DRENVEX-924913 format. One record per residue (C-alpha): z, x, y; residue number from 1; chain. Coordinates in steps of 0.2 Angstrom, whole numbers. Example, Ala and Ser with C-alpha at 12.3 -4.5 7.8 and 13.67 -1.06 7.14 Angstrom:
REM DRENVEX-924913
((39 62 -22) 1 "A"),
((36 68 -5) 2 "A"),
REM end
This chain:
REM DRENVEX-924913
((132 -22 53) 1 "A"),
((118 -19 41) 2 "A"),
((101 -8 51) 3 "A"),
((88 -21 49) 4 "A"),
((96 -31 60) 5 "A"),
((89 -19 75) 6 "A"),
((73 -19 66) 7 "A"),
((71 -39 69) 8 "A"),
((78 -36 89) 9 "A"),
((64 -23 88) 10 "A"),
((51 -33 85) 11 "A"),
((57 -49 95) 12 "A"),
((58 -37 113) 13 "A"),
((42 -31 107) 14 "A"),
((32 -48 107) 15 "A"),
((44 -54 120) 16 "A"),
((37 -38 135) 17 "A"),
((22 -35 129) 18 "A"),
((20 -57 132) 19 "A"),
((29 -53 150) 20 "A"),
((19 -36 154) 21 "A"),
((2 -39 147) 22 "A"),
((1 -57 144) 23 "A"),
((-3 -63 123) 24 "A"),
((-22 -64 119) 25 "A"),
((-35 -59 128) 26 "A"),
((-33 -52 144) 27 "A"),
((-32 -68 155) 28 "A"),
((-45 -57 165) 29 "A"),
((-55 -54 154) 30 "A"),
((-54 -71 145) 31 "A"),
((-59 -79 164) 32 "A"),
((-77 -68 164) 33 "A"),
((-80 -71 149) 34 "A"),
((-81 -91 150) 35 "A"),
((-94 -97 162) 36 "A"),
((-91 -110 175) 37 "A"),
((-101 -121 167) 38 "A"),
((-94 -119 150) 39 "A"),
((-76 -123 159) 40 "A"),
((-83 -139 165) 41 "A"),
((-95 -148 149) 42 "A"),
((-74 -143 139) 43 "A"),
((-63 -150 153) 44 "A"),
((-73 -165 158) 45 "A"),
((-69 -176 174) 46 "A"),
((-55 -165 181) 47 "A"),
((-67 -149 183) 48 "A"),
((-76 -160 194) 49 "A"),
((-76 -147 210) 50 "A"),
((-72 -129 202) 51 "A"),
((-73 -118 215) 52 "A"),
((-80 -102 210) 53 "A"),
((-72 -90 221) 54 "A"),
((-56 -96 216) 55 "A"),
((-59 -97 198) 56 "A"),
((-62 -77 198) 57 "A"),
((-48 -75 209) 58 "A"),
((-34 -61 207) 59 "A"),
((-20 -69 196) 60 "A"),
((-1 -65 202) 61 "A"),
((8 -49 199) 62 "A"),
((17 -48 179) 63 "A"),
((33 -48 188) 64 "A"),
((30 -63 201) 65 "A"),
((45 -75 195) 66 "A"),
((37 -92 187) 67 "A"),
((43 -104 193) 68 "A"),
((35 -97 214) 69 "A"),
((17 -95 204) 70 "A"),
((20 -112 192) 71 "A"),
((9 -126 202) 72 "A"),
((-3 -114 208) 73 "A"),
((-6 -108 193) 74 "A"),
((-3 -126 183) 75 "A"),
((-19 -132 198) 76 "A"),
((-32 -119 197) 77 "A"),
((-29 -120 176) 78 "A"),
((-33 -139 178) 79 "A"),
((-46 -136 189) 80 "A"),
((-55 -125 175) 81 "A"),
((-48 -108 175) 82 "A"),
((-47 -100 159) 83 "A"),
((-36 -84 168) 84 "A"),
((-22 -95 174) 85 "A"),
((-20 -108 160) 86 "A"),
((-20 -94 147) 87 "A"),
((-4 -86 161) 88 "A"),
((2 -101 161) 89 "A"),
((3 -107 142) 90 "A"),
((9 -85 140) 91 "A"),
((23 -82 151) 92 "A"),
((31 -102 148) 93 "A"),
((29 -95 129) 94 "A"),
((39 -81 135) 95 "A"),
((52 -92 143) 96 "A"),
((56 -105 132) 97 "A"),
((61 -90 119) 98 "A"),
((71 -81 130) 99 "A"),
((86 -88 128) 100 "A"),
((86 -87 109) 101 "A"),
((82 -70 108) 102 "A"),
((94 -67 122) 103 "A"),
((108 -74 110) 104 "A"),
((102 -66 95) 105 "A"),
((105 -46 106) 106 "A"),
((120 -52 112) 107 "A"),
((126 -57 92) 108 "A"),
((118 -40 88) 109 "A"),
((128 -30 99) 110 "A"),
((144 -40 95) 111 "A"),
((144 -34 77) 112 "A"),
((136 -16 80) 113 "A"),
((151 -13 91) 114 "A"),
((162 -19 78) 115 "A"),
((154 -11 64) 116 "A"),
((166 2 56) 117 "A"),
((160 19 57) 118 "A"),
((163 33 44) 119 "A"),
((167 48 59) 120 "A"),
((164 63 43) 121 "A"),
((144 56 41) 122 "A"),
((131 65 53) 123 "A"),
((122 52 45) 124 "A"),
((131 39 48) 125 "A"),
((135 43 68) 126 "A"),
((116 47 70) 127 "A"),
((111 30 66) 128 "A"),
((125 20 73) 129 "A"),
((120 32 91) 130 "A"),
((101 25 86) 131 "A"),
((109 7 86) 132 "A"),
((118 8 103) 133 "A"),
((101 14 113) 134 "A"),
((90 0 106) 135 "A"),
((103 -12 109) 136 "A"),
((109 -4 128) 137 "A"),
((87 -3 129) 138 "A"),
((83 -20 126) 139 "A"),
((97 -27 137) 140 "A"),
((89 -20 149) 141 "A"),
((71 -25 144) 142 "A"),
((78 -44 144) 143 "A"),
((86 -40 163) 144 "A"),
((68 -36 169) 145 "A"),
((58 -53 158) 146 "A"),
((76 -64 167) 147 "A"),
((64 -60 185) 148 "A"),
((50 -69 176) 149 "A"),
((60 -84 168) 150 "A"),
((75 -89 184) 151 "A"),
((75 -106 192) 152 "A"),
((63 -113 179) 153 "A"),
((70 -130 179) 154 "A"),
((68 -142 163) 155 "A"),
((51 -150 169) 156 "A"),
((40 -137 169) 157 "A"),
((49 -131 151) 158 "A"),
((42 -145 145) 159 "A"),
((25 -140 150) 160 "A"),
((22 -126 138) 161 "A"),
((15 -138 125) 162 "A"),
((2 -148 140) 163 "A"),
((-1 -128 145) 164 "A"),
((-6 -123 128) 165 "A"),
((-17 -138 127) 166 "A"),
((-27 -135 139) 167 "A"),
((-29 -118 138) 168 "A"),
((-37 -122 120) 169 "A"),
((-49 -137 127) 170 "A"),
((-55 -121 141) 171 "A"),
((-58 -113 125) 172 "A"),
((-46 -99 124) 173 "A"),
((-49 -97 109) 174 "A"),
((-28 -90 103) 175 "A"),
((-21 -106 111) 176 "A"),
((-35 -115 103) 177 "A"),
((-29 -110 86) 178 "A"),
((-11 -111 88) 179 "A"),
((-14 -125 96) 180 "A"),
((-22 -134 81) 181 "A"),
((-13 -127 68) 182 "A"),
((4 -132 76) 183 "A"),
((1 -146 85) 184 "A"),
((16 -153 95) 185 "A"),
((30 -143 82) 186 "A"),
((26 -131 96) 187 "A"),
((40 -138 105) 188 "A"),
((50 -147 93) 189 "A"),
((62 -151 105) 190 "A"),
((52 -157 119) 191 "A"),
((42 -168 105) 192 "A"),
((56 -179 104) 193 "A"),
((56 -182 122) 194 "A"),
((38 -186 122) 195 "A"),
((32 -194 105) 196 "A"),
((16 -199 116) 197 "A"),
((10 -179 112) 198 "A"),
((9 -185 96) 199 "A"),
((-7 -196 101) 200 "A"),
((-14 -182 112) 201 "A"),
((-14 -170 98) 202 "A"),
((-24 -182 85) 203 "A"),
((-36 -187 99) 204 "A"),
((-38 -170 102) 205 "A"),
((-44 -161 87) 206 "A"),
((-61 -166 84) 207 "A"),
((-67 -158 100) 208 "A"),
((-58 -143 98) 209 "A"),
((-64 -142 83) 210 "A"),
((-82 -143 86) 211 "A"),
((-78 -131 100) 212 "A"),
((-72 -116 87) 213 "A"),
((-87 -119 78) 214 "A"),
((-98 -121 89) 215 "A"),
((-89 -102 97) 216 "A"),
((-91 -95 78) 217 "A"),
((-72 -96 79) 218 "A"),
((-66 -90 60) 219 "A"),
((-49 -93 64) 220 "A"),
((-53 -112 67) 221 "A"),
((-62 -112 49) 222 "A"),
((-46 -102 41) 223 "A"),
((-35 -116 48) 224 "A"),
((-46 -131 41) 225 "A"),
((-49 -123 24) 226 "A"),
((-29 -123 23) 227 "A"),
((-25 -140 29) 228 "A"),
((-37 -148 19) 229 "A"),
((-30 -139 2) 230 "A"),
((-23 -150 -9) 231 "A"),
((-5 -152 -4) 232 "A"),
((-6 -147 14) 233 "A"),
((8 -151 24) 234 "A"),
((9 -151 42) 235 "A"),
((4 -159 58) 236 "A"),
((-17 -156 57) 237 "A"),
((-16 -160 37) 238 "A"),
((-9 -176 41) 239 "A"),
((-21 -178 56) 240 "A"),
((-36 -173 44) 241 "A"),
((-32 -183 29) 242 "A"),
((-35 -177 11) 243 "A"),
((-54 -175 8) 244 "A"),
((-59 -164 -6) 245 "A"),
((-76 -162 -1) 246 "A"),
((-72 -157 15) 247 "A"),
((-60 -143 9) 248 "A"),
((-73 -136 -2) 249 "A"),
((-87 -134 14) 250 "A"),
((-74 -125 23) 251 "A"),
((-68 -115 10) 252 "A"),
((-87 -111 3) 253 "A"),
((-90 -104 22) 254 "A"),
((-76 -94 25) 255 "A"),
((-78 -85 6) 256 "A"),
((-97 -82 14) 257 "A"),
((-87 -70 28) 258 "A"),
((-74 -63 16) 259 "A"),
((-74 -45 11) 260 "A"),
((-73 -38 -3) 261 "A"),
((-55 -36 -7) 262 "A"),
((-54 -56 -4) 263 "A"),
((-70 -61 -14) 264 "A"),
((-62 -64 -31) 265 "A"),
((-47 -77 -23) 266 "A"),
((-58 -85 -13) 267 "A"),
((-71 -86 -30) 268 "A"),
((-57 -94 -39) 269 "A"),
((-51 -103 -25) 270 "A"),
((-69 -108 -26) 271 "A"),
((-71 -115 -43) 272 "A"),
((-56 -125 -45) 273 "A"),
((-62 -134 -27) 274 "A"),
((-77 -137 -35) 275 "A"),
((-73 -145 -49) 276 "A"),
((-66 -159 -39) 277 "A"),
((-81 -164 -33) 278 "A"),
((-100 -171 -38) 279 "A"),
((-110 -157 -40) 280 "A"),
((-125 -166 -27) 281 "A"),
((-107 -164 -15) 282 "A"),
((-105 -145 -21) 283 "A"),
((-126 -144 -17) 284 "A"),
((-125 -151 -1) 285 "A"),
((-109 -143 5) 286 "A"),
((-118 -125 -1) 287 "A"),
((-131 -129 11) 288 "A"),
((-120 -136 26) 289 "A"),
((-109 -119 23) 290 "A"),
((-125 -107 23) 291 "A"),
((-133 -114 38) 292 "A"),
((-115 -111 48) 293 "A"),
((-112 -95 42) 294 "A"),
((-131 -91 49) 295 "A"),
((-133 -102 64) 296 "A"),
((-117 -99 72) 297 "A"),
((-107 -86 63) 298 "A"),
((-118 -73 63) 299 "A"),
((-116 -69 45) 300 "A"),
((-99 -58 52) 301 "A"),
((-83 -57 43) 302 "A"),
((-71 -69 40) 303 "A"),
((-55 -61 35) 304 "A"),
((-56 -48 50) 305 "A"),
((-44 -58 61) 306 "A"),
((-37 -70 46) 307 "A"),
((-26 -57 37) 308 "A"),
((-17 -65 23) 309 "A"),
((-1 -71 32) 310 "A"),
((-7 -72 49) 311 "A"),
((-1 -84 63) 312 "A"),
((-10 -92 73) 313 "A"),
((2 -92 87) 314 "A"),
((6 -77 87) 315 "A"),
((-4 -68 100) 316 "A"),
((-9 -50 101) 317 "A"),
((-8 -40 115) 318 "A"),
((-24 -37 124) 319 "A"),
((-30 -18 127) 320 "A"),
((-32 -16 147) 321 "A"),
REM end
């Protein structure tokens, strides 16, 4: 078996265990502290009419608490506008939804490792084999620990991972917002086959999430939009937005204003192509729009810090705690 399989397993398990012990994206407690209750009320709407401030800031259950035991509590807190609870819920559901696939993959890796024919005369081959076996064993133990989070979850709970992501996005959690905008119902493609109504829910949510992201100066949203408006773009957001050469130029121009020097040349080439597709007066208006947004909403900040080439909106970084 090739050594790269172990490396792939390492990457997958690092993400899994990071989600289990630390959560993805911002620390849920930090997210709650950073989001005032008044903001949660405004973004979540009528469901937040009776937010209890004490409950909003209540600590979250321990990381080793089975999700089945705390699912209803987290969901009710999320429905009441608790950003931390909403974040914890969608992160843990994501972990559990992917656990079976990762465990199956690791089982195959283990079988192939044990079936390998090793050159017993080569010290290097023996050492590599030892490292592979140790990696497989340590990852099995890690998955076993993570199982305590996911045991007993029923299909209805797992089917709520998209709605939980959507709720966190609506409450202003930036990683959830980026992921939901970029992926839409495709975040849970199997669930979508049972719930086609998710498509309309997504279409109805896009504008408010875009507006919230722009108001928050979220460059991830700008990058997602410029890619979705790009000629020939596919995906659910592109299908929802439709083709619009002026909007493409606007978001591309805004993103370019904040781009670091190393990416400016590529942005300039794309801007020249985009400008050729619209009228001069449309370009002038878009330039003014982009400059105003860059200064007002984005504070003339760097657009490329959080949007490196190839970044995945649904890969949630572990927090620094």
